[in-house]
C-alpha positions in Angstrom: -19.1 -8.9 29.7 -17.5 -8.3 26.3 -18.8 -11.5 24.8 -22.3 -11.0 26.1 -22.4 -7.5 24.5 -21.3 -9.0 21.2 -24.2 -11.5 21.1 -26.7 -8.8 22.0 -25.5 -6.5 19.3 -25.8 -9.5 16.8 -29.4 -10.0 17.9 -30.4 -6.3 17.8 -29.8 -6.5 14.1 -32.6 -8.9 13.8 -35.2 -6.7 15.5 -33.8 -3.3 14.3 -36.8 -1.1 13.6 -39.4 -3.2 15.1 -38.9 -2.5 18.7 -38.3 0.6 20.8 -35.5 1.3 23.5 -37.3 -0.1 26.4 -38.1 -3.3 24.6 -34.4 -3.6 23.6 -33.3 -3.1 27.2 -35.7 -6.0 28.4 -34.4 -8.1 25.4 -30.9 -7.5 26.4 -31.5 -8.4 30.0 -33.1 -11.8 29.1 -30.4 -12.5 26.4 -27.5 -12.1 28.9 -29.1 -14.7 31.0 -29.7 -17.0 28.0 -26.3 -16.5 26.6 -24.5 -17.3 29.9 -26.5 -20.4 30.3 -26.1 -21.4 26.5 -22.3 -20.8 26.9 -22.0 -23.1 30.1 -24.0 -25.7 28.3 -21.8 -25.6 25.3 -18.4 -25.4 27.1 -18.8 -27.5 30.2 -21.7 -29.9 29.5 -21.3 -30.7 25.8 -17.6 -30.0 25.9 -17.2 -28.0 22.7 -14.4 -25.6 22.6 -13.5 -23.0 19.9 -10.8 -20.5 19.9 -12.1 -17.1 20.8 -15.8 -18.2 21.5 -17.0 -17.0 18.2 -19.4 -20.0 17.7 -21.2 -19.5 20.9 -21.6 -15.6 20.4 -22.6 -15.7 16.7 -25.1 -18.7 16.7 -26.7 -17.6 19.9 -27.0 -14.0 18.9 -28.4 -14.7 15.5 -30.8 -17.4 16.6 -32.0 -15.2 19.6 -32.7 -12.2 17.4 -34.4 -14.2 14.6 -36.6 -15.9 17.3 -37.6 -12.5 18.9 -38.3 -11.2 15.4 -40.5 -14.2 14.6 -42.4 -13.8 18.0 -43.0 -10.1 17.4 -44.3 -10.7 13.9 -46.9 -13.1 15.3 -47.9 -11.0 18.2 -47.9 -7.5 16.6 -49.7 -8.7 13.5 -52.7 -6.2 12.5 -55.9 -7.9 12.1 
């Protein structure tokens, strides 16, 4: 749970100021599922291990936050 929360906090920085609390909750729920699947893929399928799991947390959190921010900029663009 601690690793998942760290990835969520990293991705929250990418969307800070663009979304409200309800959207952050939905984003966190989706991200926990994605982070768990990504971690299983990295560690058990690919076989990459790092001490403390910092690679999986930081890369996934940053890429997830930037992806959500990119999608929000395309969807919420004023016409």
